[in-house]
FIFILUM-687049 format. One record per residue: residue in three letters; x, y, z of N, C-alpha, C in turn. Coordinates in steps of 0.2 Angstrom, whole numbers, padded with zeros to 4 digits, always signed. Example, Ala and Ser with C-alpha at 12.3 -4.5 7.8 and 13.67 -1.06 7.14 Angstrom:
ALA+0066-0028+0039+0062-0022+0039+0066-0016+0039;SER+0064-0011+0035+0068-0005+0036+0064+0000+0039;
***
This chain:
UNK+0146-0693+0942+0152-0698+0945+0151-0693+0954;UNK+0152-0698+0959+0151-0694+0965+0155-0699+0968;UNK+0160-0698+0974+0164-0702+0979+0163-0697+0985;UNK+0163-0702+0991+0163-0698+0997+0171-0700+1001;UNK+0173-0694+1002+0181-0691+1007+0178-0695+1013;UNK+0179-0701+1015+0177-0702+1021+0182-0700+1027;UNK+0188-0697+1026+0192-0693+1030+0188-0687+1033;UNK+0184-0684+1027+0181-0676+1029+0174-0677+1030;UNK+0172-0683+1027+0163-0684+1027+0159-0680+1022;UNK+0163-0676+1018+0161-0671+1012+0161-0675+1005;UNK+0156-0676+1002+0153-0680+0997+0156-0674+0991;UNK+0161-0677+0985+0163-0672+0981+0160-0674+0975;UNK+0158-0669+0972+0155-0670+0965+0160-0669+0959;UNK+0161-0673+0955+0164-0673+0947+0163-0668+0943;UNK+0156-0665+0942+0154-0661+0939+0150-0656+0943;UNK+0151-0649+0942+0148-0643+0943+0147-0637+0937;UNK+0142-0634+0938+0143-0629+0932+0148-0624+0933;UNK+0151-0621+0927+0156-0616+0927+0154-0612+0919;UNK+0154-0606+0922+0152-0602+0918+0158-0598+0913;UNK+0159-0597+0908+0164-0592+0906+0161-0586+0904;UNK+0166-0577+0903+0166-0573+0902+0158-0569+0907;UNK+0159-0571+0914+0153-0567+0917+0151-0561+0919;UNK+0149-0557+0919+0150-0548+0923+0149-0549+0928;UNK+0154-0547+0933+0155-0547+0939+0151-0541+0943;UNK+0148-0536+0938+0144-0530+0942+0137-0534+0942;UNK+0135-0539+0939+0130-0542+0940+0129-0545+0947;UNK+0135-0546+0951+0134-0549+0957+0139-0544+0963;UNK+0140-0538+0961+0145-0534+0969+0137-0528+0969;UNK+0140-0527+0975+0135-0522+0979+0136-0515+0977;UNK+0141-0514+0972+0145-0507+0970+0142-0505+0963;UNK+0139-0513+0961+0137-0513+0952+0144-0514+0949;UNK+0149-0513+0951+0156-0513+0947+0159-0520+0947;UNK+0165-0519+0941+0168-0525+0942+0169-0529+0934;UNK+0172-0530+0931+0173-0531+0924+0172-0540+0924;UNK+0173-0544+0919+0172-0550+0916+0175-0556+0922;UNK+0170-0561+0924+0175-0566+0927+0178-0571+0920;UNK+0184-0574+0922+0184-0578+0916+0182-0584+0917;UNK+0182-0587+0922+0176-0594+0925+0174-0591+0930;UNK+0166-0593+0929+0163-0592+0937+0158-0599+0938;UNK+0159-0600+0945+0154-0604+0947+0151-0604+0953;UNK+0145-0604+0955+0141-0603+0959+0137-0610+0962;UNK+0142-0614+0967+0142-0620+0971+0134-0621+0974;UNK+0131-0628+0974+0123-0627+0976+0127-0629+0986;UNK+0134-0631+0988+0134-0633+0994+0141-0633+0995;UNK+0143-0635+1002+0150-0636+1003+0154-0640+1000;UNK+0151-0646+0999+0155-0652+0995+0158-0649+0989;UNK+0153-0645+0985+0155-0643+0976+0161-0638+0977;UNK+0161-0633+0984+0165-0628+0986+0170-0633+0985;UNK+0172-0638+0990+0178-0642+0990+0181-0644+0983;UNK+0175-0647+0980+0178-0649+0974+0181-0644+0968;UNK+0178-0636+0969+0182-0632+0964+0188-0631+0967;UNK+0190-0630+0974+0196-0628+0975+0200-0632+0973;UNK+0198-0640+0977+0204-0642+0975+0206-0645+0968;UNK+0201-0646+0963+0203-0645+0956+0207-0639+0954;UNK+0205-0632+0956+0208-0627+0955+0216-0627+0958;UNK+0217-0630+0963+0224-0632+0966+0228-0637+0962;UNK+0225-0641+0961+0228-0647+0955+0230-0645+0949;UNK+0225-0640+0945+0228-0638+0940+0231-0632+0939;UNK+0234-0629+0946+0236-0622+0946+0231-0617+0945;UNK+0224-0616+0944+0222-0611+0941+0220-0608+0948;UNK+0220-0600+0947+0219-0596+0952+0213-0595+0954;UNK+0210-0595+0959+0202-0594+0962+0202-0588+0966;UNK+0194-0585+0967+0192-0579+0970+0187-0582+0973;UNK+0184-0582+0980+0179-0583+0982+0175-0575+0983;UNK+0169-0575+0983+0164-0571+0984+0159-0574+0986;UNK+0158-0569+0992+0150-0569+0994+0145-0567+0991;UNK+0141-0560+0996+0138-0557+0994+0141-0552+0990;UNK+0147-0551+0992+0151-0546+0989+0151-0539+0990;UNK+0148-0538+0996+0144-0532+0999+0150-0526+1001;UNK+0156-0529+1004+0162-0525+1007+0167-0526+1000;UNK+0167-0527+0995+0174-0526+0991+0173-0522+0985;UNK+0178-0522+0981+0176-0517+0975+0181-0519+0970;UNK+0179-0524+0965+0181-0528+0961+0184-0524+0952;UNK+0189-0525+0952+0192-0521+0947+0188-0522+0940;UNK+0188-0515+0936+0185-0515+0930+0187-0519+0925;UNK+0194-0523+0925+0198-0526+0921+0194-0535+0922;UNK+0191-0534+0927+0189-0541+0928+0194-0545+0932;UNK+0193-0553+0932+0198-0556+0936+0198-0562+0930;UNK+0205-0565+0930+0206-0569+0930+0206-0576+0931;UNK+0205-0583+0927+0205-0589+0932+0197-0590+0934;UNK+0195-0593+0941+0189-0595+0942+0188-0590+0948;UNK+0181-0588+0947+0176-0584+0953+0173-0588+0956;UNK+0173-0589+0961+0168-0593+0965+0162-0589+0969;UNK+0157-0590+0969+0150-0585+0973+0146-0591+0979;UNK+0147-0590+0983+0146-0594+0987+0139-0593+0993;UNK+0134-0588+0989+0127-0588+0993+0122-0594+0991;UNK+0125-0598+0986+0120-0604+0986+0120-0609+0990;UNK+0124-0610+0994+0124-0615+1000+0125-0611+1007;UNK+0118-0611+1010+0119-0607+1015+0113-0610+1021;UNK+0114-0618+1022+0112-0621+1028+0113-0620+1034;UNK+0109-0619+1037+0107-0616+1046+0105-0621+1051;UNK+0110-0625+1055+0106-0629+1060+0107-0627+1067;UNK+0102-0626+1071+0101-0623+1077+0103-0631+1082;UNK+0109-0631+1085+0110-0637+1090+0112-0634+1098;UNK+0105-0634+1103+0106-0631+1108+0108-0625+1108;UNK+0112-0622+1109+0115-0614+1111+0119-0613+1104;UNK+0121-0618+1100+0127-0617+1095+0121-0616+1087;UNK+0124-0612+1082+0121-0615+1077+0127-0615+1073;UNK+0126-0622+1068+0130-0624+1062+0129-0622+1054;UNK+0133-0616+1053+0130-0612+1046+0136-0612+1041;UNK+0132-0614+1035+0138-0613+1029+0139-0607+1028;UNK+0145-0606+1025+0149-0601+1023+0146-0595+1020;UNK+0140-0598+1015+0137-0593+1012+0131-0590+1014;UNK+0129-0595+1020+0123-0591+1023+0123-0584+1026;UNK+0117-0581+1024+0119-0572+1026+0119-0572+1034;UNK+0122-0567+1036+0118-0564+1042+0113-0561+1044;UNK+0109-0560+1040+0103-0558+1044+0099-0564+1043;UNK+0099-0571+1039+0095-0575+1040+0099-0580+1047;UNK+0105-0581+1048+0107-0581+1054+0103-0579+1059;UNK+0102-0572+1060+0101-0567+1065+0094-0570+1066;UNK+0090-0570+1060+0085-0572+1062+0083-0579+1064;UNK+0087-0584+1062+0087-0591+1066+0087-0591+1073;UNK+0094-0588+1074+0096-0586+1082+0088-0583+1085;UNK+0086-0578+1083+0079-0576+1086+0075-0582+1087;UNK+0073-0585+1081+0067-0590+1082+0069-0594+1088;UNK+0075-0597+1090+0077-0601+1095+0079-0598+1101;UNK+0077-0590+1102+0077-0587+1107+0085-0587+1111;UNK+0090-0586+1105+0096-0586+1107+0100-0578+1104;UNK+0102-0577+1111+0105-0570+1109+0113-0569+1109;UNK+0116-0564+1103+0121-0562+1103+0123-0562+1097;UNK+0119-0561+1093+0121-0560+1086+0117-0555+1084;UNK+0112-0552+1087+0110-0545+1084+0112-0540+1079;UNK+0119-0539+1083+0123-0534+1080+0123-0534+1076;UNK+0124-0543+1070+0125-0542+1065+0119-0543+1060;UNK+0112-0542+1062+0107-0543+1059+0105-0539+1050;UNK+0109-0534+1052+0108-0530+1046+0115-0529+1042;UNK+0119-0533+1045+0126-0532+1040+0124-0534+1033;UNK+0125-0533+1028+0122-0536+1021+0128-0544+1020;UNK+0132-0547+1023+0137-0550+1021+0135-0558+1023;UNK+0138-0563+1019+0138-0570+1022+0144-0570+1027;UNK+0143-0577+1030+0146-0578+1037+0154-0580+1034;UNK+0154-0583+1030+0160-0583+1025+0164-0577+1026;UNK+0161-0573+1022+0164-0566+1023+0166-0562+1028;UNK+0161-0563+1034+0161-0559+1040+0167-0562+1045;UNK+0167-0570+1043+0173-0570+1047+0181-0570+1045;UNK+0181-0569+1039+0188-0570+1034+0188-0561+1038;UNK+0185-0556+1038+0185-0549+1038+0185-0547+1047;UNK+0181-0552+1050+0179-0551+1057+0175-0543+1058;UNK+0170-0546+1054+0167-0539+1053+0162-0537+1058;UNK+0161-0532+1060+0156-0530+1066+0153-0522+1066;UNK+0149-0523+1072+0144-0518+1070+0143-0517+1077;UNK+0139-0509+1079+0137-0510+1086+0140-0512+1092;UNK+0147-0512+1092+0150-0515+1099+0151-0523+1097;UNK+0148-0526+1093+0148-0533+1092+0155-0534+1087;UNK+0158-0541+1088+0161-0544+1081+0161-0550+1080;UNK+0160-0553+1073+0159-0559+1074+0163-0565+1077;UNK+0168-0562+1077+0175-0567+1080+0172-0568+1089;UNK+0168-0564+1091+0168-0566+1099+0162-0570+1100;UNK+0159-0574+1094+0152-0578+1094+0156-0584+1089;UNK+0162-0584+1087+0164-0590+1083+0168-0595+1089;UNK+0165-0600+1088+0169-0606+1092+0173-0611+1088;UNK+0170-0612+1081+0174-0617+1077+0173-0614+1070;UNK+0179-0614+1066+0179-0613+1059+0181-0619+1054;UNK+0177-0622+1049+0182-0626+1045+0183-0624+1038;UNK+0188-0626+1037+0191-0621+1031+0194-0625+1026;UNK+0196-0624+1020+0201-0628+1014+0207-0624+1014;UNK+0213-0627+1017+0218-0623+1015+0222-0622+1009;UNK+0227-0619+1006+0229-0618+1001+0231-0623+0998;UNK+0232-0630+1000+0235-0635+0999+0230-0641+0997;UNK+0223-0639+0998+0216-0641+0998+0213-0646+1002;UNK+0218-0645+1009+0215-0649+1014+0209-0647+1020;UNK+0206-0648+1022+0200-0649+1025+0202-0648+1033;UNK+0201-0641+1036+0205-0642+1043+0199-0638+1047;UNK+0198-0640+1054+0195-0635+1059+0199-0632+1065;UNK+0198-0627+1064+0201-0622+1070+0197-0619+1074;UNK+0199-0619+1081+0195-0617+1087+0195-0609+1087;UNK+0192-0606+1091+0191-0597+1092+0198-0596+1093;UNK+0203-0598+1098+0209-0597+1099+0214-0597+1092;UNK+0213-0602+1090+0217-0603+1083+0217-0599+1077;UNK+0210-0595+1077+0206-0591+1072+0210-0585+1073;UNK+0213-0584+1076+0216-0576+1079+0212-0569+1077;UNK+0206-0570+1079+0202-0564+1076+0205-0558+1082;UNK+0205-0553+1076+0207-0546+1078+0204-0540+1075;UNK+0204-0534+1076+0201-0527+1072+0200-0529+1064;UNK+0194-0531+1062+0194-0533+1055+0198-0537+1052;UNK+0200-0543+1055+0205-0547+1054+0205-0555+1058;UNK+0206-0560+1053+0207-0566+1055+0213-0570+1053;UNK+0213-0575+1053+0219-0581+1053+0219-0583+1044;UNK+0211-0582+1041+0210-0583+1034+0214-0579+1029;UNK+0216-0572+1033+0217-0568+1029+0223-0570+1028;UNK+0228-0572+1033+0236-0574+1033+0237-0580+1031;UNK+0235-0585+1031+0237-0591+1028+0230-0593+1021;UNK+0227-0589+1019+0221-0588+1013+0219-0595+1012;UNK+0215-0594+1019+0210-0600+1019+0202-0599+1017;UNK+0199-0605+1015+0194-0604+1011+0189-0607+1017;UNK+0184-0604+1018+0179-0607+1025+0175-0608+1022;UNK+0172-0613+1025+0166-0618+1021+0159-0619+1027;UNK+0163-0618+1033+0156-0618+1038+0159-0616+1046;UNK+0155-0614+1050+0157-0613+1057+0153-0614+1062;UNK+0154-0612+1067+0150-0614+1074+0150-0608+1076;UNK+0142-0607+1076+0141-0598+1082+0137-0600+1088;UNK+0142-0600+1094+0141-0601+1100+0136-0593+1105;UNK+0130-0596+1105+0127-0589+1109+0124-0591+1115;UNK+0119-0586+1117+0116-0588+1124+0109-0589+1126;UNK+0106-0592+1128+0099-0592+1129+0095-0584+1132;UNK+0091-0582+1128+0089-0576+1129+0081-0574+1130;UNK+0078-0569+1130+0072-0567+1128+0069-0567+1120;UNK+0066-0570+1118+0063-0568+1111+0061-0562+1110;UNK+0058-0558+1114+0053-0552+1110+0059-0548+1112;UNK+0063-0549+1118+0068-0544+1118+0074-0544+1113;UNK+0076-0549+1111+0080-0551+1103+0078-0550+1097;UNK+0070-0549+1098+0067-0548+1091+0065-0538+1090;UNK+0065-0536+1097+0063-0528+1099+0071-0525+1095;UNK+0076-0528+1099+0083-0527+1097+0085-0527+1090;UNK+0084-0532+1087+0084-0532+1080+0081-0527+1076;UNK+0075-0525+1078+0071-0522+1074+0074-0513+1076;UNK+0078-0512+1082+0079-0507+1082+0087-0504+1080;UNK+0091-0510+1079+0096-0508+1076+0095-0507+1069;UNK+0091-0511+1065+0090-0510+1058+0087-0505+1055;UNK+0082-0501+1062+0079-0494+1060+0086-0488+1061;UNK+0091-0489+1066+0096-0486+1066+0099-0486+1061;UNK+0102-0491+1058+0107-0492+1051+0103-0489+1047;UNK+0096-0490+1044+0093-0488+1039+0092-0478+1041;UNK+0093-0477+1047+0090-0470+1047+0099-0466+1046;UNK+0103-0470+1047+0110-0467+1046+0114-0469+1040;UNK+0114-0475+1037+0116-0477+1030+0112-0476+1025;UNK+0116-0475+1019+0112-0474+1012+0111-0481+1009;UNK+0106-0484+1011+0105-0493+1011+0101-0492+1005;UNK+0100-0487+1001+0094-0486+0994+0098-0486+0989;UNK+0106-0485+0991+0111-0484+0984+0115-0490+0985;UNK+0116-0492+0978+0125-0495+0979+0129-0494+0981;UNK+0131-0498+0987+0139-0496+0990+0144-0503+0993;UNK+0148-0500+0993+0154-0505+0996+0155-0505+1004;UNK+0149-0503+1008+0149-0503+1014+0152-0498+1017;UNK+0155-0499+1024+0159-0494+1027+0165-0494+1023;UNK+0169-0488+1021+0176-0489+1016+0181-0491+1020;UNK+0182-0485+1026+0188-0484+1030+0187-0488+1038;UNK+0193-0489+1039+0192-0492+1046+0193-0488+1052;UNK+0189-0487+1055+0189-0480+1060+0198-0482+1064;UNK+0201-0474+1062+0208-0473+1068+0204-0471+1073;UNK+0208-0474+1078+0210-0472+1084+0207-0465+1087;UNK+0203-0463+1091+0202-0456+1093+0199-0451+1088;UNK+0196-0455+1082+0193-0452+1077+0187-0454+1074;UNK+0182-0452+1073+0178-0454+1067+0179-0451+1059;UNK+0177-0458+1055+0180-0456+1049+0176-0451+1046;UNK+0168-0452+1047+0164-0446+1042+0163-0440+1045;UNK+0164-0437+1052+0165-0430+1052+0174-0428+1050;UNK+0177-0432+1050+0183-0430+1046+0183-0428+1038;UNK+0178-0432+1034+0177-0433+1027+0174-0425+1026;UNK+0168-0424+1032+0164-0417+1030+0168-0413+1031;UNK+0175-0411+1036+0178-0405+1039+0182-0403+1033;UNK+0184-0410+1029+0186-0409+1022+0183-0406+1018;UNK+0177-0406+1020+0173-0402+1013+0172-0408+1006;UNK+0173-0414+1008+0170-0418+1003+0165-0422+1002;UNK+0159-0421+1007+0153-0423+1008+0149-0423+1002;UNK+0146-0427+0998+0145-0425+0992+0147-0425+0985;UNK+0155-0424+0988+0160-0425+0981+0159-0431+0977;UNK+0160-0428+0969+0156-0435+0964+0164-0434+0962;UNK+0165-0441+0958+0171-0443+0954+0168-0448+0949;UNK+0166-0444+0943+0163-0452+0938+0156-0451+0940;UNK+0154-0459+0941+0148-0459+0944+0147-0460+0951;UNK+0153-0460+0955+0154-0462+0963+0152-0457+0966;UNK+0148-0458+0972+0149-0450+0975+0150-0450+0984;UNK+0152-0449+0986+0153-0448+0995+0147-0446+0998;UNK+0144-0451+1001+0136-0450+1004+0135-0446+1006;UNK+0129-0442+1004+0125-0436+1009+0122-0440+1014;UNK+0121-0444+1015+0117-0447+1021+0124-0449+1026;UNK+0130-0452+1024+0134-0454+1029+0141-0455+1025;UNK+0145-0449+1028+0151-0448+1024+0157-0453+1023;UNK+0156-0459+1028+0160-0465+1028+0158-0469+1021;UNK+0153-0467+1019+0151-0474+1012+0151-0468+1006;UNK+0154-0473+1002+0153-0470+0994+0148-0474+0990;UNK+0144-0470+0986+0138-0475+0983+0139-0471+0975;UNK+0136-0478+0973+0135-0477+0965+0129-0474+0963;UNK+0128-0469+0960+0124-0464+0957+0123-0464+0951;UNK+0129-0466+0946+0126-0465+0940+0133-0469+0937;UNK+0132-0475+0937+0135-0479+0934+0144-0479+0935;UNK+0143-0479+0941+0152-0477+0942+0155-0484+0941;UNK+0162-0483+0940+0166-0489+0938+0171-0490+0945;UNK+0175-0495+0944+0180-0496+0950+0184-0492+0950;UNK+0185-0489+0946+0192-0483+0944+0189-0477+0949;UNK+0184-0476+0946+0179-0469+0950+0180-0470+0958;UNK+0178-0477+0959+0179-0478+0967+0186-0477+0970;UNK+0189-0481+0967+0199-0480+0970+0201-0473+0968;UNK+0198-0467+0963+0200-0462+0962+0198-0458+0969;UNK+0191-0459+0969+0189-0455+0976+0190-0456+0983;UNK+0193-0464+0983+0195-0466+0989+0201-0462+0991;UNK+0206-0463+0985+0212-0459+0986+0213-0451+0988;UNK+0208-0447+0985+0207-0441+0986+0204-0439+0993;UNK+0199-0444+0994+0198-0443+1002+0203-0444+1007;UNK+0208-0449+1005+0214-0452+1009+0220-0446+1010;UNK+0221-0444+1004+0225-0438+1004+0223-0431+1008;UNK+0216-0430+1007+0212-0424+1010+0213-0425+1017;UNK+0211-0430+1019+0212-0432+1027+0219-0433+1029;UNK+0224-0434+1027+0231-0434+1030+0234-0426+1030;UNK+0230-0423+1024+0233-0415+1024+0230-0413+1030;UNK+0223-0413+1031+0221-0409+1035+0220-0411+1043;UNK+0222-0418+1044+0222-0421+1051+0228-0425+1052;UNK+0231-0426+1046+0239-0430+1048+0237-0437+1051;UNK+0230-0439+1048+0229-0446+1049+0228-0451+1042;UNK+0232-0456+1043+0231-0459+1037+0225-0464+1038;UNK+0220-0465+1033+0216-0468+1034+0217-0474+1031;UNK+0214-0481+1033+0214-0486+1030+0208-0489+1028;UNK+0209-0494+1023+0203-0495+1020+0200-0502+1024;UNK+0193-0502+1024+0191-0508+1028+0188-0513+1020;UNK+0187-0510+1014+0184-0513+1010+0189-0516+1007;UNK+0189-0522+1003+0194-0527+1001+0195-0526+0993;UNK+0198-0526+0988+0201-0523+0982+0203-0528+0978;UNK+0201-0532+0974+0200-0539+0971+0202-0537+0963;UNK+0208-0539+0962+0209-0539+0953+0213-0533+0952;UNK+0216-0530+0958+0221-0523+0957+0227-0526+0956;UNK+0233-0520+0954+0240-0523+0955+0240-0520+0961;UNK+0248-0519+0965+0249-0518+0971+0249-0511+0973;UNK+0250-0506+0966+0250-0501+0967+0242-0496+0968;UNK+0239-0501+0966+0231-0497+0966+0229-0503+0972;UNK+0230-0506+0977+0227-0509+0981+0225-0506+0987;UNK+0229-0500+0989+0228-0496+0994+0227-0500+1000;UNK+0230-0503+1002+0232-0508+1007+0234-0502+1013;
***
């Protein structure tokens, strides 16, 4: 059965595949995480709308994951429904705008922009996340941030209603957006760019990817950059001066290539990551008097382990 919601123009499907007891380590970049009680991978935005609205109607907790590239999921798994968004990833170029689904990868959006000779998205070409996750966290790299190029965001709110926010309304700041405050589920967004030179765009993307590969441990499972940069400091050098580069806890290691990353070298657990992160925070505070705040998101932990 399919029905159309005329107010939103979304087609709502009454049947979406839902699986039980799926191991989340099969979906996370760290290769950690216990079982999802229920898991669904919607094929399009309308299926996502259906899943969220049904979860709200039946008071079922739900968790959204994109590429799960900047998260650590509890070893004990997650109750309720886990929704992975990577299977709906349509990207449309409309003049200087790209309209993209939340599940679209930043890499694919960057290539679509380059193909259309649109500049402004190059900084994100190597970030291994989806647009939805990047907007939620206001992801950034190489002096660029997603929030700077987003002109509209369409979301589902906590009541299951679909709303569209302007750039100003979405309150982007460093690694933060309105989605975090109001627990919004991102459906799609409009990315507004400028016309540029195709060759220069491609060359810049190649240069940024080369720089990233040279500095970051892309060959090993990780959760990306673990800590936010504190004003006036660089995280990697502080960790190095604490003598923690290469430090191993269980199967997790402070990367030998970049001390701001923690990599999974031998079947690490989420608890290994937590223990190592706490050790780094305690050591850096003792030596420098600086509280390192985490950039990575912790999912399925109690308040004492959330490290917020």
